[in-house]
A tleap script that builds the chain and sets N, CA, C and O, in Angstrom:
source leaprc.protein.ff14SB
mol = sequence {
  NMET GLU SER THR GLN ILE ARG GLU TYR LEU
  PRO VAL LEU MET LEU VAL ILE LEU ALA VAL
  GLY PHE SER PHE GLY MET LEU LEU PHE SER
  VAL ILE VAL GLY LYS LYS GLY ARG ARG PRO
  ALA ILE LYS ASP THR ALA TYR GLU CYS GLY
  MET LEU PRO ILE GLY ALA GLY ASN THR ARG
  LEU SER VAL LYS PHE TYR LEU VAL ALA MET
  LEU PHE ILE LEU PHE ASP ILE GLU VAL VAL
  PHE LEU TYR PRO TRP ALA VAL VAL TYR LYS
  ASP MET LEU ARG THR ASN GLY PRO ALA ILE
  LEU GLY ALA MET LEU SER PHE MET LEU ILE
  LEU PHE VAL GLY TYR ILE TYR ALA LEU LYS
  LYS ARG ALA PHE ASP TRP LYS CASN
}
set mol.1.N position { -55.422 16.804 -0.020 }
set mol.1.CA position { -55.095 15.730 1.014 }
set mol.1.C position { -53.660 16.208 0.352 }
set mol.1.O position { -52.924 16.848 1.102 }
set mol.2.N position { -53.275 15.990 -0.779 }
set mol.2.CA position { -52.103 16.085 -1.553 }
set mol.2.C position { -51.379 17.089 -1.231 }
set mol.2.O position { -50.156 17.070 -1.091 }
set mol.3.N position { -52.061 17.964 -1.105 }
set mol.3.CA position { -51.024 19.328 -1.078 }
set mol.3.C position { -49.747 19.014 0.610 }
set mol.3.O position { -48.556 19.322 0.620 }
set mol.4.N position { -50.377 18.479 1.576 }
set mol.4.CA position { -50.323 18.102 2.864 }
set mol.4.C position { -49.171 16.762 2.833 }
set mol.4.O position { -48.485 16.386 3.783 }
set mol.5.N position { -49.197 16.281 1.664 }
set mol.5.CA position { -48.921 14.848 1.964 }
set mol.5.C position { -47.684 15.493 0.924 }
set mol.5.O position { -47.039 14.483 0.642 }
set mol.6.N position { -47.045 16.635 0.230 }
set mol.6.CA position { -45.703 16.627 0.033 }
set mol.6.C position { -45.156 17.733 0.603 }
set mol.6.O position { -44.103 18.235 0.213 }
set mol.7.N position { -46.117 18.327 1.924 }
set mol.7.CA position { -45.358 19.240 2.499 }
set mol.7.C position { -44.805 17.976 3.494 }
set mol.7.O position { -43.655 18.172 3.886 }
set mol.8.N position { -45.185 17.207 3.784 }
set mol.8.CA position { -44.531 16.420 4.606 }
set mol.8.C position { -42.912 15.951 4.470 }
set mol.8.O position { -42.256 15.503 5.411 }
set mol.9.N position { -42.369 16.168 2.984 }
set mol.9.CA position { -41.570 15.488 2.295 }
set mol.9.C position { -40.724 17.344 2.253 }
set mol.9.O position { -39.728 17.699 1.622 }
set mol.10.N position { -41.201 17.777 2.746 }
set mol.10.CA position { -39.839 19.409 2.204 }
set mol.10.C position { -38.897 19.480 3.398 }
set mol.10.O position { -37.855 20.113 3.570 }
set mol.11.N position { -39.489 18.747 4.071 }
set mol.11.CA position { -38.185 18.686 4.947 }
set mol.11.C position { -36.935 17.910 4.046 }
set mol.11.O position { -35.891 18.335 3.550 }
set mol.12.N position { -37.487 16.755 4.086 }
set mol.12.CA position { -36.024 15.186 3.541 }
set mol.12.C position { -36.471 16.626 2.400 }
set mol.12.O position { -37.290 17.354 2.959 }
set mol.13.N position { -36.134 17.055 1.161 }
set mol.13.CA position { -36.583 17.482 0.481 }
set mol.13.C position { -35.071 19.007 0.694 }
set mol.13.O position { -34.375 19.521 -0.181 }
set mol.14.N position { -35.092 19.145 1.507 }
set mol.14.CA position { -34.059 20.427 1.838 }
set mol.14.C position { -33.372 20.005 2.601 }
set mol.14.O position { -32.552 20.874 2.898 }
set mol.15.N position { -33.095 18.468 3.520 }
set mol.15.CA position { -31.975 17.850 3.674 }
set mol.15.C position { -31.773 17.260 2.560 }
set mol.15.O position { -30.553 17.100 2.581 }
set mol.16.N position { -31.959 17.047 2.086 }
set mol.16.CA position { -31.517 16.492 0.897 }
set mol.16.C position { -30.754 17.220 -0.028 }
set mol.16.O position { -29.535 17.057 -0.069 }
set mol.17.N position { -31.538 18.294 -1.050 }
set mol.17.CA position { -30.496 19.803 -1.509 }
set mol.17.C position { -29.661 20.507 -0.100 }
set mol.17.O position { -29.000 21.424 -0.587 }
set mol.18.N position { -29.413 20.476 1.391 }
set mol.18.CA position { -28.019 21.207 1.871 }
set mol.18.C position { -27.626 20.288 1.935 }
set mol.18.O position { -26.665 20.627 1.245 }
set mol.19.N position { -27.318 18.773 2.246 }
set mol.19.CA position { -26.355 17.353 1.806 }
set mol.19.C position { -25.655 17.763 0.404 }
set mol.19.O position { -24.471 18.069 0.538 }
set mol.20.N position { -25.988 17.806 -0.458 }
set mol.20.CA position { -25.610 17.635 -2.340 }
set mol.20.C position { -24.778 19.110 -2.019 }
set mol.20.O position { -23.549 19.110 -2.095 }
set mol.21.N position { -25.386 20.136 -1.722 }
set mol.21.CA position { -24.350 21.248 -1.420 }
set mol.21.C position { -23.860 21.450 -0.824 }
set mol.21.O position { -23.010 22.283 -1.138 }
set mol.22.N position { -23.838 20.913 0.734 }
set mol.22.CA position { -22.749 20.649 1.365 }
set mol.22.C position { -21.453 20.233 0.793 }
set mol.22.O position { -20.445 20.933 0.703 }
set mol.23.N position { -21.603 19.000 0.416 }
set mol.23.CA position { -20.137 18.830 -0.172 }
set mol.23.C position { -20.054 18.861 -1.124 }
set mol.23.O position { -19.127 18.109 -1.426 }
set mol.24.N position { -20.765 19.616 -2.573 }
set mol.24.CA position { -19.949 19.886 -3.639 }
set mol.24.C position { -19.168 21.506 -3.203 }
set mol.24.O position { -18.082 21.905 -3.624 }
set mol.25.N position { -20.226 22.321 -2.124 }
set mol.25.CA position { -19.143 23.521 -1.680 }
set mol.25.C position { -17.478 23.699 -0.984 }
set mol.25.O position { -16.616 24.574 -0.902 }
set mol.26.N position { -17.794 21.492 -0.345 }
set mol.26.CA position { -16.389 22.237 0.571 }
set mol.26.C position { -15.348 21.077 -0.347 }
set mol.26.O position { -14.259 21.102 0.227 }
set mol.27.N position { -15.303 20.368 -1.204 }
set mol.27.CA position { -15.520 19.861 -2.835 }
set mol.27.C position { -14.490 21.711 -3.824 }
set mol.27.O position { -13.333 21.981 -4.148 }
set mol.28.N position { -15.479 22.233 -3.875 }
set mol.28.CA position { -14.821 23.571 -4.837 }
set mol.28.C position { -14.019 24.254 -3.840 }
set mol.28.O position { -12.954 24.764 -4.190 }
set mol.29.N position { -14.510 24.337 -2.336 }
set mol.29.CA position { -13.622 25.230 -0.894 }
set mol.29.C position { -12.255 25.180 -1.152 }
set mol.29.O position { -11.487 26.114 -1.385 }
set mol.30.N position { -11.932 23.399 -1.053 }
set mol.30.CA position { -10.922 22.990 -0.850 }
set mol.30.C position { -10.507 22.884 -2.151 }
set mol.30.O position { -9.851 21.845 -2.235 }
set mol.31.N position { -10.585 23.652 -3.595 }
set mol.31.CA position { -9.538 23.757 -4.505 }
set mol.31.C position { -9.536 24.849 -4.717 }
set mol.31.O position { -9.029 25.077 -5.815 }
set mol.32.N position { -9.975 26.006 -4.029 }
set mol.32.CA position { -10.037 27.729 -4.482 }
set mol.32.C position { -9.106 28.164 -2.889 }
set mol.32.O position { -8.643 29.300 -2.988 }
set mol.33.N position { -8.760 27.458 -1.458 }
set mol.33.CA position { -8.104 27.563 -1.248 }
set mol.33.C position { -7.281 26.671 -0.721 }
set mol.33.O position { -6.415 26.836 0.137 }
set mol.34.N position { -7.543 25.896 -1.180 }
set mol.34.CA position { -5.930 24.479 -0.819 }
set mol.34.C position { -5.032 25.134 -1.541 }
set mol.34.O position { -5.183 25.955 -2.445 }
set mol.35.N position { -3.505 24.421 -0.754 }
set mol.35.CA position { -2.521 24.072 -1.443 }
set mol.35.C position { -2.161 24.502 -2.331 }
set mol.35.O position { -2.682 25.615 -2.401 }
set mol.36.N position { -1.398 24.302 -3.347 }
set mol.36.CA position { -1.067 23.952 -4.977 }
set mol.36.C position { -0.149 23.756 -4.404 }
set mol.36.O position { -0.284 24.771 -3.721 }
set mol.37.N position { 0.966 23.226 -3.937 }
set mol.37.CA position { 2.503 22.632 -3.914 }
set mol.37.C position { 2.877 22.471 -4.340 }
set mol.37.O position { 2.102 23.007 -5.132 }
set mol.38.N position { 3.956 21.964 -5.215 }
set mol.38.CA position { 4.693 21.464 -6.071 }
set mol.38.C position { 5.494 20.298 -4.874 }
set mol.38.O position { 5.920 20.350 -3.720 }
set mol.39.N position { 5.380 19.364 -5.889 }
set mol.39.CA position { 5.591 17.599 -4.626 }
set mol.39.C position { 6.937 17.200 -5.401 }
set mol.39.O position { 7.093 18.203 -6.097 }
set mol.40.N position { 7.969 16.371 -5.691 }
set mol.40.CA position { 8.322 16.285 -6.182 }
set mol.40.C position { 8.005 14.387 -6.477 }
set mol.40.O position { 7.292 13.789 -5.671 }
set mol.41.N position { 8.706 13.542 -7.844 }
set mol.41.CA position { 7.904 12.686 -8.600 }
set mol.41.C position { 8.425 11.361 -7.122 }
set mol.41.O position { 8.094 10.260 -7.563 }
set mol.42.N position { 8.801 11.254 -6.273 }
set mol.42.CA position { 9.179 10.929 -5.555 }
set mol.42.C position { 7.837 10.057 -4.900 }
set mol.42.O position { 7.148 9.057 -5.103 }
set mol.43.N position { 8.028 11.349 -3.853 }
set mol.43.CA position { 6.209 11.247 -3.302 }
set mol.43.C position { 5.643 11.046 -3.251 }
set mol.43.O position { 4.967 10.979 -2.224 }
set mol.44.N position { 5.334 10.720 -4.419 }
set mol.44.CA position { 3.459 10.139 -5.503 }
set mol.44.C position { 4.116 8.808 -5.737 }
set mol.44.O position { 3.956 8.581 -6.936 }
set mol.45.N position { 4.721 7.897 -5.230 }
set mol.45.CA position { 5.466 6.457 -5.566 }
set mol.45.C position { 5.318 5.746 -4.545 }
set mol.45.O position { 5.869 5.741 -3.444 }
set mol.46.N position { 4.329 4.996 -5.120 }
set mol.46.CA position { 4.313 3.703 -3.386 }
set mol.46.C position { 4.665 2.780 -2.261 }
set mol.46.O position { 4.542 1.556 -2.227 }
set mol.47.N position { 4.957 3.298 -1.678 }
set mol.47.CA position { 6.103 3.355 -0.569 }
set mol.47.C position { 5.424 1.251 -0.198 }
set mol.47.O position { 4.377 0.770 0.235 }
set mol.48.N position { 6.563 0.750 -0.617 }
set mol.48.CA position { 6.575 -1.323 -0.405 }
set mol.48.C position { 7.499 -1.588 0.545 }
set mol.48.O position { 8.339 -2.437 0.245 }
set mol.49.N position { 7.596 -0.860 2.092 }
set mol.49.CA position { 8.887 -2.183 3.037 }
set mol.49.C position { 9.923 -1.378 2.507 }
set mol.49.O position { 10.824 -2.132 2.141 }
set mol.50.N position { 10.359 0.419 2.188 }
set mol.50.CA position { 11.718 0.392 1.607 }
set mol.50.C position { 11.902 0.481 0.219 }
set mol.50.O position { 12.145 1.557 -0.327 }
set mol.51.N position { 11.779 -0.842 -0.534 }
set mol.51.CA position { 12.074 -1.516 -1.939 }
set mol.51.C position { 11.020 -0.895 -2.496 }
set mol.51.O position { 9.797 -0.789 -2.403 }
set mol.52.N position { 12.067 -0.478 -3.188 }
set mol.52.CA position { 11.036 0.699 -4.709 }
set mol.52.C position { 10.313 -0.348 -5.526 }
set mol.52.O position { 10.753 -1.331 -6.122 }
set mol.53.N position { 9.504 -0.035 -5.439 }
set mol.53.CA position { 8.391 -1.416 -6.218 }
set mol.53.C position { 8.418 -1.017 -8.277 }
set mol.53.O position { 8.313 -0.026 -9.001 }
set mol.54.N position { 8.653 -2.700 -8.452 }
set mol.54.CA position { 9.786 -2.827 -9.376 }
set mol.54.C position { 8.425 -4.159 -9.868 }
set mol.54.O position { 8.017 -5.192 -9.336 }
set mol.55.N position { 8.004 -3.196 -11.497 }
set mol.55.CA position { 6.927 -4.574 -11.946 }
set mol.55.C position { 5.195 -4.315 -11.158 }
set mol.55.O position { 5.129 -4.005 -9.968 }
set mol.56.N position { 4.189 -4.456 -11.828 }
set mol.56.CA position { 2.578 -4.480 -11.941 }
set mol.56.C position { 2.670 -3.913 -10.514 }
set mol.56.O position { 3.655 -3.648 -9.825 }
set mol.57.N position { 1.396 -3.810 -10.284 }
set mol.57.CA position { 0.690 -4.167 -8.354 }
set mol.57.C position { 0.151 -5.077 -8.342 }
set mol.57.O position { 0.110 -6.042 -7.579 }
set mol.58.N position { -0.540 -4.684 -9.654 }
set mol.58.CA position { -1.515 -6.533 -8.908 }
set mol.58.C position { -1.342 -7.933 -9.810 }
set mol.58.O position { -1.456 -8.127 -11.021 }
set mol.59.N position { -1.109 -8.567 -9.019 }
set mol.59.CA position { -0.628 -9.397 -10.142 }
set mol.59.C position { -1.995 -9.947 -10.178 }
set mol.59.O position { -3.005 -9.444 -9.687 }
set mol.60.N position { -1.833 -11.518 -11.104 }
set mol.60.CA position { -2.815 -12.144 -11.771 }
set mol.60.C position { -2.903 -13.561 -10.938 }
set mol.60.O position { -2.119 -14.495 -11.104 }
set mol.61.N position { -4.766 -13.536 -9.370 }
set mol.61.CA position { -4.315 -14.612 -9.413 }
set mol.61.C position { -4.676 -15.903 -9.963 }
set mol.61.O position { -4.904 -15.762 -11.165 }
set mol.62.N position { -4.855 -17.355 -9.505 }
set mol.62.CA position { -4.848 -18.934 -10.287 }
set mol.62.C position { -6.790 -18.550 -10.254 }
set mol.62.O position { -7.300 -17.677 -9.551 }
set mol.63.N position { -7.563 -19.508 -11.238 }
set mol.63.CA position { -8.773 -19.511 -10.225 }
set mol.63.C position { -9.108 -20.393 -9.106 }
set mol.63.O position { -9.908 -20.156 -8.200 }
set mol.64.N position { -8.265 -21.630 -9.314 }
set mol.64.CA position { -8.389 -21.529 -7.999 }
set mol.64.C position { -8.746 -21.120 -6.434 }
set mol.64.O position { -9.449 -21.734 -5.632 }
set mol.65.N position { -8.302 -20.355 -6.334 }
set mol.65.CA position { -8.407 -18.980 -5.331 }
set mol.65.C position { -9.896 -18.801 -5.226 }
set mol.65.O position { -10.606 -18.895 -4.225 }
set mol.66.N position { -10.221 -18.521 -6.472 }
set mol.66.CA position { -11.713 -17.686 -6.831 }
set mol.66.C position { -12.891 -18.836 -6.111 }
set mol.66.O position { -13.803 -18.696 -5.296 }
set mol.67.N position { -12.353 -19.981 -6.859 }
set mol.67.CA position { -13.087 -21.414 -6.197 }
set mol.67.C position { -12.737 -21.831 -4.432 }
set mol.67.O position { -13.532 -22.358 -3.654 }
set mol.68.N position { -12.014 -21.615 -4.284 }
set mol.68.CA position { -12.146 -22.296 -2.807 }
set mol.68.C position { -12.664 -20.299 -1.885 }
set mol.68.O position { -12.996 -19.925 -0.760 }
set mol.69.N position { -12.436 -19.668 -3.170 }
set mol.69.CA position { -13.728 -18.886 -1.899 }
set mol.69.C position { -15.336 -18.900 -1.345 }
set mol.69.O position { -16.064 -19.010 -0.359 }
set mol.70.N position { -15.239 -18.593 -3.546 }
set mol.70.CA position { -16.856 -19.626 -3.304 }
set mol.70.C position { -17.314 -20.529 -2.723 }
set mol.70.O position { -18.512 -20.632 -2.460 }
set mol.71.N position { -16.275 -21.496 -2.363 }
set mol.71.CA position { -16.718 -23.020 -1.512 }
set mol.71.C position { -17.013 -22.645 -0.136 }
set mol.71.O position { -17.984 -22.827 0.598 }
set mol.72.N position { -15.221 -21.728 0.074 }
set mol.72.CA position { -15.843 -20.696 1.276 }
set mol.72.C position { -16.810 -20.056 2.160 }
set mol.72.O position { -16.805 -19.987 3.389 }
set mol.73.N position { -17.687 -19.576 1.257 }
set mol.73.CA position { -18.850 -18.275 1.440 }
set mol.73.C position { -19.248 -18.993 1.200 }
set mol.73.O position { -19.376 -19.290 2.388 }
set mol.74.N position { -20.329 -20.915 0.028 }
set mol.74.CA position { -20.903 -21.399 -0.047 }
set mol.74.C position { -21.726 -22.362 1.502 }
set mol.74.O position { -22.850 -22.574 1.955 }
set mol.75.N position { -19.862 -22.780 1.908 }
set mol.75.CA position { -20.122 -23.463 3.549 }
set mol.75.C position { -20.226 -22.630 4.856 }
set mol.75.O position { -20.202 -23.141 5.976 }
set mol.76.N position { -20.345 -21.268 4.604 }
set mol.76.CA position { -20.270 -20.060 5.611 }
set mol.76.C position { -21.948 -19.327 5.773 }
set mol.76.O position { -22.568 -19.097 6.811 }
set mol.77.N position { -22.454 -19.032 4.005 }
set mol.77.CA position { -23.919 -19.417 4.594 }
set mol.77.C position { -24.814 -20.626 4.594 }
set mol.77.O position { -26.032 -20.725 4.453 }
set mol.78.N position { -24.100 -21.300 4.743 }
set mol.78.CA position { -25.050 -22.523 5.634 }
set mol.78.C position { -24.961 -22.769 7.179 }
set mol.78.O position { -25.774 -23.552 7.671 }
set mol.79.N position { -23.945 -22.101 8.057 }
set mol.79.CA position { -23.876 -21.816 8.745 }
set mol.79.C position { -24.587 -20.477 9.611 }
set mol.79.O position { -24.456 -20.151 10.791 }
set mol.80.N position { -25.341 -19.899 8.564 }
set mol.80.CA position { -25.894 -18.411 8.563 }
set mol.80.C position { -27.287 -19.112 8.308 }
set mol.80.O position { -28.327 -18.469 8.445 }
set mol.81.N position { -27.288 -19.991 8.061 }
set mol.81.CA position { -29.266 -20.377 7.754 }
set mol.81.C position { -28.930 -21.305 8.901 }
set mol.81.O position { -30.024 -21.408 9.454 }
set mol.82.N position { -27.860 -22.231 9.766 }
set mol.82.CA position { -28.111 -23.211 10.463 }
set mol.82.C position { -28.862 -22.763 12.178 }
set mol.82.O position { -29.716 -23.297 12.886 }
set mol.83.N position { -27.560 -20.884 12.368 }
set mol.83.CA position { -28.028 -20.521 13.372 }
set mol.83.C position { -29.733 -19.911 13.808 }
set mol.83.O position { -30.036 -19.965 15.000 }
set mol.84.N position { -30.493 -19.502 13.067 }
set mol.84.CA position { -32.094 -19.182 12.897 }
set mol.84.C position { -32.289 -20.480 13.296 }
set mol.84.O position { -32.875 -20.349 14.371 }
set mol.85.N position { -32.164 -21.576 13.100 }
set mol.85.CA position { -33.310 -23.084 13.200 }
set mol.85.C position { -32.673 -23.207 14.698 }
set mol.85.O position { -33.284 -22.942 15.733 }
set mol.86.N position { -31.230 -23.692 14.602 }
set mol.86.CA position { -31.293 -23.960 16.035 }
set mol.86.C position { -31.928 -23.478 16.676 }
set mol.86.O position { -32.719 -24.030 17.441 }
set mol.87.N position { -31.718 -22.046 16.510 }
set mol.87.CA position { -32.959 -20.994 17.827 }
set mol.87.C position { -33.917 -20.676 18.100 }
set mol.87.O position { -34.309 -19.727 18.779 }
set mol.88.N position { -34.557 -21.691 17.430 }
set mol.88.CA position { -36.353 -21.693 17.100 }
set mol.88.C position { -35.964 -23.056 16.947 }
set mol.88.O position { -35.371 -23.280 15.892 }
set mol.89.N position { -36.143 -24.083 17.749 }
set mol.89.CA position { -36.022 -25.376 16.804 }
set mol.89.C position { -36.979 -25.616 18.448 }
set mol.89.O position { -38.132 -26.018 18.288 }
set mol.90.N position { -36.539 -25.392 19.867 }
set mol.90.CA position { -37.250 -26.200 20.458 }
set mol.90.C position { -38.546 -25.370 20.893 }
set mol.90.O position { -39.636 -25.914 21.074 }
set mol.91.N position { -38.318 -23.989 21.042 }
set mol.91.CA position { -40.067 -23.047 20.623 }
set mol.91.C position { -41.007 -23.948 19.695 }
set mol.91.O position { -42.220 -24.020 19.888 }
set mol.92.N position { -40.122 -24.854 18.335 }
set mol.92.CA position { -41.132 -25.073 17.050 }
set mol.92.C position { -40.724 -26.994 17.858 }
set mol.92.O position { -41.214 -28.035 17.419 }
set mol.93.N position { -40.446 -26.966 18.197 }
set mol.93.CA position { -40.372 -28.421 18.064 }
set mol.93.C position { -41.950 -29.237 18.641 }
set mol.93.O position { -42.439 -30.300 18.257 }
set mol.94.N position { -42.559 -28.052 19.907 }
set mol.94.CA position { -43.980 -28.420 20.280 }
set mol.94.C position { -44.938 -27.924 18.996 }
set mol.94.O position { -46.105 -28.306 18.904 }
set mol.95.N position { -44.479 -27.265 18.274 }
set mol.95.CA position { -45.845 -27.661 17.375 }
set mol.95.C position { -45.884 -28.925 16.203 }
set mol.95.O position { -46.657 -29.820 15.862 }
set mol.96.N position { -44.276 -28.295 15.747 }
set mol.96.CA position { -43.964 -29.497 14.320 }
set mol.96.C position { -42.967 -29.419 14.019 }
set mol.96.O position { -42.495 -28.827 13.048 }
set mol.97.N position { -42.030 -30.545 15.524 }
set mol.97.CA position { -40.876 -30.749 15.174 }
set mol.97.C position { -40.543 -31.982 14.625 }
set mol.97.O position { -39.374 -32.360 14.711 }
set mol.98.N position { -41.487 -32.761 14.005 }
set mol.98.CA position { -41.065 -33.514 13.196 }
set mol.98.C position { -40.945 -32.233 11.317 }
set mol.98.O position { -39.839 -31.741 11.094 }
set mol.99.N position { -41.794 -32.005 10.574 }
set mol.99.CA position { -41.308 -30.663 9.838 }
set mol.99.C position { -40.309 -30.092 9.106 }
set mol.99.O position { -39.950 -29.953 7.937 }
set mol.100.N position { -39.809 -29.653 10.856 }
set mol.100.CA position { -38.924 -28.290 11.161 }
set mol.100.C position { -37.418 -29.160 11.171 }
set mol.100.O position { -36.322 -28.655 10.928 }
set mol.101.N position { -37.668 -30.528 11.501 }
set mol.101.CA position { -35.772 -31.257 12.283 }
set mol.101.C position { -35.946 -31.989 9.869 }
set mol.101.O position { -34.942 -32.056 9.159 }
set mol.102.N position { -36.685 -32.171 9.603 }
set mol.102.CA position { -37.099 -33.327 8.411 }
set mol.102.C position { -36.888 -32.025 7.110 }
set mol.102.O position { -36.897 -32.400 5.938 }
set mol.103.N position { -36.756 -30.929 7.346 }
set mol.103.CA position { -36.205 -29.599 6.255 }
set mol.103.C position { -34.842 -29.478 6.585 }
set mol.103.O position { -33.996 -29.717 5.723 }
set mol.104.N position { -34.393 -29.000 8.175 }
set mol.104.CA position { -33.153 -29.226 7.853 }
set mol.104.C position { -32.374 -30.230 7.669 }
set mol.104.O position { -31.293 -29.985 7.133 }
set mol.105.N position { -32.615 -31.320 7.966 }
set mol.105.CA position { -31.862 -32.839 7.581 }
set mol.105.C position { -32.230 -32.616 5.843 }
set mol.105.O position { -31.553 -33.493 5.307 }
set mol.106.N position { -32.726 -32.114 5.113 }
set mol.106.CA position { -32.987 -31.982 3.851 }
set mol.106.C position { -31.933 -31.116 2.975 }
set mol.106.O position { -31.195 -31.445 2.047 }
set mol.107.N position { -32.217 -29.509 3.832 }
set mol.107.CA position { -30.772 -28.635 3.420 }
set mol.107.C position { -29.355 -29.399 3.412 }
set mol.107.O position { -28.472 -29.345 2.555 }
set mol.108.N position { -29.415 -30.482 5.202 }
set mol.108.CA position { -27.855 -30.412 4.965 }
set mol.108.C position { -27.827 -31.930 3.589 }
set mol.108.O position { -27.068 -31.808 2.628 }
set mol.109.N position { -28.360 -32.690 3.669 }
set mol.109.CA position { -28.028 -33.467 2.825 }
set mol.109.C position { -28.174 -32.634 1.413 }
set mol.109.O position { -27.408 -33.291 0.708 }
set mol.110.N position { -28.521 -31.931 0.846 }
set mol.110.CA position { -28.334 -30.885 -0.228 }
set mol.110.C position { -26.858 -30.549 -0.332 }
set mol.110.O position { -26.228 -30.829 -1.352 }
set mol.111.N position { -26.239 -29.885 0.830 }
set mol.111.CA position { -25.050 -29.528 0.843 }
set mol.111.C position { -24.027 -30.720 1.313 }
set mol.111.O position { -22.887 -30.547 0.882 }
set mol.112.N position { -24.166 -31.613 1.920 }
set mol.112.CA position { -23.813 -32.847 1.828 }
set mol.112.C position { -22.945 -32.753 0.055 }
set mol.112.O position { -22.016 -32.252 -0.578 }
set mol.113.N position { -23.867 -33.466 0.003 }
set mol.113.CA position { -24.645 -33.501 -1.447 }
set mol.113.C position { -23.388 -32.835 -2.261 }
set mol.113.O position { -22.699 -33.570 -2.969 }
set mol.114.N position { -23.097 -31.447 -2.156 }
set mol.114.CA position { -21.701 -30.084 -2.921 }
set mol.114.C position { -21.175 -30.408 -1.563 }
set mol.114.O position { -20.281 -29.564 -1.537 }
set mol.115.N position { -21.124 -30.759 -0.908 }
set mol.115.CA position { -19.675 -31.310 -0.606 }
set mol.115.C position { -18.439 -32.651 -0.965 }
set mol.115.O position { -17.286 -32.858 -0.587 }
set mol.116.N position { -19.097 -33.142 -1.596 }
set mol.116.CA position { -19.336 -34.918 -2.520 }
set mol.116.C position { -18.842 -34.386 -3.257 }
set mol.116.O position { -17.737 -34.830 -3.569 }
set mol.117.N position { -19.334 -33.143 -3.969 }
set mol.117.CA position { -18.839 -32.878 -4.900 }
set mol.117.C position { -17.822 -32.446 -5.872 }
set mol.117.O position { -17.347 -32.570 -7.001 }
set mol.118.N position { -17.756 -31.417 -3.857 }
set mol.118.CA position { -16.601 -30.292 -4.184 }
set mol.118.C position { -14.798 -31.445 -4.359 }
set mol.118.O position { -13.766 -31.474 -5.030 }
set mol.119.N position { -15.808 -32.535 -2.693 }
set mol.119.CA position { -13.767 -33.561 -3.118 }
set mol.119.C position { -13.823 -34.006 -4.066 }
set mol.119.O position { -12.727 -33.680 -4.523 }
set mol.120.N position { -14.443 -34.733 -5.039 }
set mol.120.CA position { -14.409 -34.968 -5.819 }
set mol.120.C position { -13.632 -34.748 -7.094 }
set mol.120.O position { -12.830 -35.297 -7.851 }
set mol.121.N position { -14.422 -33.468 -6.880 }
set mol.121.CA position { -13.864 -32.378 -8.733 }
set mol.121.C position { -12.536 -31.981 -7.639 }
set mol.121.O position { -11.932 -30.922 -7.813 }
set mol.122.N position { -12.255 -32.666 -6.818 }
set mol.122.CA position { -10.409 -32.419 -6.121 }
set mol.122.C position { -10.975 -30.450 -5.742 }
set mol.122.O position { -9.923 -29.897 -5.423 }
set mol.123.N position { -11.766 -29.732 -5.707 }
set mol.123.CA position { -11.398 -28.672 -5.754 }
set mol.123.C position { -10.803 -27.600 -3.900 }
set mol.123.O position { -10.604 -26.401 -3.706 }
set mol.124.N position { -10.730 -28.746 -3.019 }
set mol.124.CA position { -10.141 -28.059 -2.056 }
set mol.124.C position { -8.341 -29.261 -2.541 }
set mol.124.O position { -7.343 -28.643 -2.169 }
set mol.125.N position { -8.176 -29.898 -2.849 }
set mol.125.CA position { -7.102 -29.850 -3.147 }
set mol.125.C position { -5.526 -28.473 -3.863 }
set mol.125.O position { -5.330 -27.970 -4.970 }
set mol.126.N position { -4.782 -28.371 -2.521 }
set mol.126.CA position { -4.057 -26.665 -2.403 }
set mol.126.C position { -2.774 -27.695 -3.287 }
set mol.126.O position { -1.920 -26.809 -3.242 }
set mol.127.N position { -2.626 -27.930 -3.436 }
set mol.127.CA position { -0.449 -28.527 -3.618 }
set mol.127.C position { -0.999 -28.356 -5.670 }
set mol.127.O position { 0.053 -28.188 -6.286 }
set mol.128.N position { -2.354 -28.366 -6.776 }
set mol.128.CA position { -2.725 -28.499 -7.889 }
set mol.128.C position { -3.199 -26.999 -8.263 }
set mol.128.O position { -3.656 -26.756 -9.379 }
savepdb mol mol.pdb
quit
């Protein structure tokens, strides 16, 4: 019994071995056959609209940027939860309408309290 189960996984194992062998084989083939040309250093510099890149390539962003991004994700997830609820609400209205409406209103209330908290903490103020 166990030997038949192992035999069923043999094609999957062969496919994994083939995929890994093909990937490393292509990398090795490109190193062996590939052209090793000499390029000037200017070809390896980053292109910034015709200007020479001066300074650090990555600038530090304010914490406010990350806070606004997290708040956007939070309220965007709210819509992700609202959409399926709205789709099934009409069908569930027949069986237990007040329960599903109460659950969604409590969910919206919790999110509204979080929104008021963010407003009080001035999280949406872009000027500071």
